N, C-alpha and C positions, 0 to 999 in steps of 0.2 A: 266330301265327307268331313274334311277338316273344317271347312267353313260352317257347316251345319253344327258341328260339335261346338265351335266357338260361339255361334249364335245361341245355341241351347244353354251354354254355361252363362252367357251374358244375361239372358232372360231369366234364368234360374237365380242368379245373384241379385238382379233387380227385384225379383219377387220376394226373396228372403229379406232384402233390405226394407222393402215396403212393409212386410209382416212384422219385422222387428220394430219399425217406427210406429206402427199402429198399436202394437202391444205396449210399448213404452208410453205412448200418448194416453192410453186408457189408465195406466198406472199413475201417470202424472195428474190426470184429472181426479182419480181417487184420492191421491195424497193432498191435492189442493182442496178437495171437499172435506177431507178429514181436518186439515189445518183450519179451514173456515169454521167448521163446527166447534173445534177447540177454542178458537178465538171468540166465537159468540158465547160460549159457556163462560170463558174468563171474563168477558165484558159483563155478563149477567151477574157474576160474583162481585165484580167491582161496583156495579150499579146498586146491588143490594147493600154493600158495605157503605156506600155514600148515603143511601137512604137511612141506614141505621145511625150514621154520624149526624145527619140532619135532625133526626128525632132526638138524639141525645143533646144536641146543641139547643134545640127549642126547650127541652126540659131544664137545662142549665140556665137559660135566659129567664125562665119563669122563676127559678130558685133565686137568682140574683136580684130580680125585681122585688120579690117578697122580702129578701134580706135587706134590700135598700129601704123598703118601707118600714121594716122593724127598726132599723138603725135610726131613721128619722124620728120615729115615735120615742125611742129611748133618749135621743138627744134633747127632744122637747121636754121629756120628763125630767132629765137631769138638769136642764136649764131652770125649770120651775123649782126643783129641789134646791138648787144653789141660791135662787132668789129668796126662798123661805129661810135657808140657813143664814144668808146675809142679814135678813130682817131680825132673826133671833140674835145674832151677834150684836147688832146695833142696839137692841133692847137691853142686852146684858151689859153693854158698855155704859149705858146711861146710869 
């Protein structure tokens, strides 16, 4: 009877250990799934932020290009104005 009691306790402890392992395994899978979902959500937010930055960058590039064209036209205009002023000064010096 002592041997049967020892075998019974051994089988019972192995059974409890296996059940504990399987319960923890399912919890680990749930937590891994939750972490994966959170990670995907965060990556989605980052992707959206990067897309917004790209859109803003393109808009800034267009503004800089337009500003560069305006500066070029103003430089040409001021150059022509300086030439006219130089001609007026030469006429007044004579």
